[in-house]
Structures are given as structure tokens and as C-alpha cells.
NUMAR-904772 format. One record per residue (C-alpha): residue in three letters; residue number from 1; x, y, z. Coordinates in nm, 3 decimals. Each point is the difference from the previous one (the first is absolute). Layout:
BEGIN
<type ALA	seq NUM	east X	north Y	up Z> .
...
//
This chain:
BEGIN
<type MET	seq 1	east 1.381	north 1.328	up -0.021> .
<type HIS	seq 2	east -0.318	north 0.153	up -0.140> .
<type ASN	seq 3	east -0.169	north -0.341	up -0.002> .
<type ALA	seq 4	east 0.090	north -0.054	up 0.366> .
<type SER	seq 5	east -0.173	north 0.328	up 0.089> .
<type GLN	seq 6	east -0.309	north -0.100	up -0.195> .
<type ILE	seq 7	east -0.005	north -0.342	up 0.166> .
<type ALA	seq 8	east 0.036	north 0.157	up 0.346> .
<type LEU	seq 9	east -0.281	north 0.248	up -0.070> .
<type GLY	seq 10	east -0.217	north -0.277	up -0.142> .
<type ALA	seq 11	east 0.058	north -0.214	up 0.308> .
<type ILE	seq 12	east -0.103	north 0.288	up 0.226> .
<type LEU	seq 13	east -0.313	north 0.065	up -0.203> .
<type LEU	seq 14	east -0.098	north -0.366	up 0.003> .
<type ALA	seq 15	east 0.061	north -0.027	up 0.373> .
<type LEU	seq 16	east -0.210	north 0.308	up 0.067> .
<type VAL	seq 17	east -0.281	north -0.096	up -0.236> .
<type GLY	seq 18	east -0.006	north -0.362	up 0.120> .
<type VAL	seq 19	east -0.298	north -0.220	up -0.063> .
<type THR	seq 20	east -0.257	north 0.278	up 0.043> .
<type ALA	seq 21	east 0.046	north 0.116	up -0.356> .
<type ALA	seq 22	east -0.161	north -0.297	up -0.174> .
<type PRO	seq 23	east -0.081	north 0.127	up -0.350> .
<type ALA	seq 24	east -0.316	north -0.210	up -0.032> .
<type GLN	seq 25	east -0.169	north 0.188	up 0.285> .
<type SER	seq 26	east -0.247	north 0.272	up -0.076> .
<type GLN	seq 27	east 0.103	north 0.361	up 0.058> .
<type GLY	seq 28	east -0.072	north 0.172	up 0.329> .
<type LYS	seq 29	east 0.037	north -0.122	up 0.357> .
<type ALA	seq 30	east 0.028	north -0.368	up -0.091> .
<type ALA	seq 31	east 0.306	north 0.075	up -0.215> .
<type THR	seq 32	east 0.179	north 0.168	up 0.289> .
<type GLY	seq 33	east -0.030	north -0.301	up 0.226> .
<type PRO	seq 34	east -0.207	north -0.024	up 0.313> .
<type GLY	seq 35	east 0.019	north 0.327	up 0.181> .
<type LEU	seq 36	east 0.307	north 0.142	up -0.176> .
<type LEU	seq 37	east -0.172	north 0.326	up -0.095> .
<type ARG	seq 38	east -0.150	north 0.024	up 0.349> .
<type LEU	seq 39	east 0.341	north -0.051	up 0.160> .
<type ALA	seq 40	east 0.154	north 0.260	up -0.230> .
<type GLU	seq 41	east -0.273	north 0.251	up 0.080> .
<type LEU	seq 42	east 0.055	north -0.065	up 0.372> .
<type GLY	seq 43	east 0.367	north 0.094	up -0.037> .
<type ASP	seq 44	east 0.180	north -0.334	up -0.037> .
<type SER	seq 45	east 0.316	north 0.098	up -0.191> .
<type ARG	seq 46	east 0.068	north -0.349	up -0.137> .
<type ALA	seq 47	east -0.355	north -0.020	up -0.137> .
<type GLN	seq 48	east 0.040	north 0.350	up -0.147> .
<type THR	seq 49	east 0.323	north -0.101	up -0.174> .
<type ARG	seq 50	east -0.154	north -0.322	up -0.130> .
<type LEU	seq 51	east -0.301	north 0.191	up -0.133> .
<type GLY	seq 52	east 0.235	north 0.249	up -0.169> .
<type VAL	seq 53	east 0.188	north -0.283	up -0.169> .
<type MET	seq 54	east -0.323	north -0.157	up -0.122> .
<type LEU	seq 55	east -0.117	north 0.333	up -0.143> .
<type SER	seq 56	east 0.338	north 0.076	up -0.155> .
<type THR	seq 57	east 0.033	north -0.339	up -0.169> .
<type GLY	seq 58	east -0.367	north -0.051	up -0.084> .
<type ARG	seq 59	east 0.002	north -0.339	up 0.173> .
<type GLY	seq 60	east -0.331	north -0.061	up 0.172> .
<type LEU	seq 61	east -0.119	north 0.358	up -0.057> .
<type PRO	seq 62	east -0.012	north 0.232	up -0.300> .
<type GLN	seq 63	east 0.334	north 0.176	up -0.047> .
<type ASN	seq 64	east -0.009	north 0.350	up 0.147> .
<type PHE	seq 65	east 0.331	north 0.175	up 0.068> .
<type MET	seq 66	east -0.157	north 0.296	up 0.181> .
<type GLU	seq 67	east -0.180	north -0.225	up 0.246> .
<type ALA	seq 68	east 0.312	north -0.214	up 0.041> .
<type ALA	seq 69	east 0.202	north 0.311	up 0.088> .
<type TYR	seq 70	east -0.268	north 0.100	up 0.253> .
<type TRP	seq 71	east 0.036	north -0.331	up 0.184> .
<type TYR	seq 72	east 0.379	north 0.000	up -0.031> .
<type ARG	seq 73	east 0.010	north 0.349	up 0.154> .
<type ARG	seq 74	east -0.218	north -0.101	up 0.295> .
<type ALA	seq 75	east 0.222	north -0.300	up 0.075> .
<type ALA	seq 76	east 0.323	north 0.190	up -0.073> .
<type GLU	seq 77	east -0.095	north 0.274	up 0.244> .
<type GLN	seq 78	east -0.035	north -0.270	up 0.268> .
<type GLY	seq 79	east 0.352	north -0.127	up -0.076> .
<type ASP	seq 80	east -0.060	north -0.305	up -0.220> .
<type PRO	seq 81	east 0.329	north -0.035	up -0.197> .
<type ASP	seq 82	east -0.163	north -0.185	up -0.291> .
<type ALA	seq 83	east -0.261	north 0.273	up -0.040> .
<type GLN	seq 84	east 0.276	north 0.262	up 0.025> .
<type TYR	seq 85	east 0.184	north -0.178	up -0.280> .
<type PHE	seq 86	east -0.307	north -0.027	up -0.224> .
<type LEU	seq 87	east -0.094	north 0.364	up 0.067> .
<type GLY	seq 88	east 0.355	north 0.108	up -0.086> .
<type VAL	seq 89	east -0.016	north -0.193	up -0.327> .
<type SER	seq 90	east -0.341	north 0.157	up -0.071> .
<type TYR	seq 91	east 0.148	north 0.348	up 0.041> .
<type ASP	seq 92	east 0.299	north -0.092	up -0.214> .
<type LEU	seq 93	east -0.219	north -0.121	up -0.286> .
<type GLY	seq 94	east -0.293	north 0.238	up 0.049> .
<type LYS	seq 95	east -0.243	north -0.293	up 0.042> .
<type GLY	seq 96	east -0.308	north 0.119	up 0.189> .
<type VAL	seq 97	east 0.185	north 0.306	up 0.130> .
<type PRO	seq 98	east 0.187	north 0.282	up -0.172> .
<type GLU	seq 99	east 0.362	north -0.087	up -0.080> .
<type ASP	seq 100	east 0.205	north 0.139	up 0.288> .
<type TRP	seq 101	east 0.357	north -0.119	up 0.048> .
<type VAL	seq 102	east 0.041	north 0.175	up 0.336> .
<type LEU	seq 103	east -0.293	north -0.197	up 0.144> .
<type ALA	seq 104	east 0.117	north -0.314	up -0.181> .
<type HIS	seq 105	east 0.340	north 0.032	up 0.167> .
<type LYS	seq 106	east -0.157	north 0.069	up 0.340> .
<type TRP	seq 107	east -0.218	north -0.311	up -0.007> .
<type LEU	seq 108	east 0.268	north -0.225	up -0.150> .
<type ASN	seq 109	east 0.249	north 0.125	up 0.258> .
<type LEU	seq 110	east -0.240	north -0.074	up 0.285> .
<type SER	seq 111	east -0.080	north -0.340	up -0.147> .
<type ALA	seq 112	east 0.367	north -0.094	up -0.033> .
<type SER	seq 113	east 0.070	north 0.111	up 0.356> .
<type ARG	seq 114	east -0.289	north -0.210	up 0.135> .
<type THR	seq 115	east 0.076	north -0.318	up -0.199> .
<type ARG	seq 116	east 0.213	north -0.279	up 0.145> .
<type ALA	seq 117	east 0.350	north -0.039	up -0.143> .
<type GLY	seq 118	east 0.014	north -0.222	up -0.305> .
<type GLU	seq 119	east -0.080	north -0.005	up -0.368> .
<type GLU	seq 120	east -0.329	north 0.188	up 0.032> .
<type ARG	seq 121	east 0.158	north 0.282	up 0.197> .
<type GLU	seq 122	east 0.284	north 0.025	up -0.253> .
<type HIS	seq 123	east -0.258	north 0.026	up -0.278> .
<type ARG	seq 124	east -0.182	north 0.281	up 0.182> .
<type VAL	seq 125	east 0.328	north 0.184	up 0.059> .
<type ARG	seq 126	east 0.083	north -0.027	up -0.372> .
<type MET	seq 127	east -0.344	north 0.137	up -0.089> .
<type ARG	seq 128	east 0.046	north 0.291	up 0.243> .
<type ASP	seq 129	east 0.347	north 0.070	up -0.139> .
<type ALA	seq 130	east -0.133	north -0.001	up -0.357> .
<type ILE	seq 131	east -0.249	north 0.271	up 0.101> .
<type ALA	seq 132	east 0.282	north 0.193	up 0.172> .
<type PHE	seq 133	east 0.190	north -0.002	up -0.330> .
<type LYS	seq 134	east -0.304	north 0.152	up -0.178> .
<type LEU	seq 135	east -0.051	north 0.259	up 0.276> .
<type GLY	seq 136	east 0.348	north 0.140	up 0.051> .
<type GLY	seq 137	east 0.133	north 0.157	up 0.321> .
<type PRO	seq 138	east -0.270	north 0.251	up 0.104> .
<type GLY	seq 139	east -0.284	north -0.243	up -0.073> .
<type VAL	seq 140	east 0.168	north -0.277	up 0.200> .
<type VAL	seq 141	east 0.045	north 0.236	up 0.296> .
<type ALA	seq 142	east -0.370	north 0.094	up -0.016> .
<type ALA	seq 143	east -0.103	north -0.367	up -0.016> .
<type GLN	seq 144	east 0.230	north -0.095	up 0.287> .
<type ASN	seq 145	east -0.141	north 0.281	up 0.213> .
<type LEU	seq 146	east -0.353	north -0.130	up -0.066> .
<type ALA	seq 147	east 0.109	north -0.351	up 0.100> .
<type ILE	seq 148	east 0.168	north 0.127	up 0.318> .
<type ALA	seq 149	east -0.313	north 0.196	up 0.099> .
<type TRP	seq 150	east -0.235	north -0.293	up -0.072> .
<type ARG	seq 151	east -0.169	north -0.175	up 0.293> .
<type PRO	seq 152	east -0.243	north -0.292	up -0.020> .
<type LYS	seq 153	east -0.368	north 0.084	up 0.040> .
<type LEU	seq 154	east -0.176	north -0.311	up 0.124> .
<type GLU	seq 155	east -0.369	north -0.029	up -0.087> .
<type ARG	seq 156	east -0.093	north -0.261	up 0.261> .
//
């Protein structure tokens, strides 16, 4: 079961990173692919998520969890379910952001609710439920209230 989760997460990361993360490229704009950073800066949520993945994994750019969380947050606020998932995991593990299980639950909950039914959604629900177990009743209520109050903030 654990291996299936790792395989699913790996498949998502590879799909998001794609061919733009060629390790032989030099660091900087060339490593992000043509225009990826520009698209991200202009508010393209998919580019923001992809940039976050590259920064989080160190593929194509130097690993930087704080910067990855910055890009995940921008895309998550716009409603990108993959960015919401990665931001939730960041909060769960304290990678690039302070560990915060309420925010982890909020983002994982939103991600699960915005992901098509199937294996990936089930994985996101299990992740959210694992955080709920750590939080307990009052923390889950606080996280759910944050998720209910959330509205997408489009940048473009």
C-alpha cells in the first residue's frame, strides 16, 4: 500500500516536471524551460505548480523548499488541486513552511475535493484523514472551517 502511494506521487511529480527538468541544463531560466518562470510570474497556476515541483525536488533548479512553497501557495490560492496537495504536504512535514496540521488539512481537503474520482483522489483523502487523526476534533473543525471559507483568487 505504501509503495502504491509512493508510485502515485512519483508519477505526479514526473508528469508535472516533464521534460523541462533536464539535469544537464545549466541553472537559471534555461533549466525551467522556455518561459516557465515568466508564465509563473504572470499567474499561470500550472506553471507555478511545475516550478514548485522543480524547486522541491531539485530537478532542473537548486532544491529550495521555501521557494517551492511560495509557488505552491500562489497556485493553490488559484485553485490548482496539485498545488493544494503539495502545499498541504509541505505544511504536514514543515518543508519550506512551519509545520501546521490545520493548514495541512485545509489544503489536502481542498485538493481531495477538487480531484477527479479515482486512485489519486483516494490517496489525497487518505492523506487528509491521516492529518485529521493527528489533529483531533477541534483542529479538524478549524481546518474544515478554513476550507469552507476558502475562495479561489485568480491572478490572471
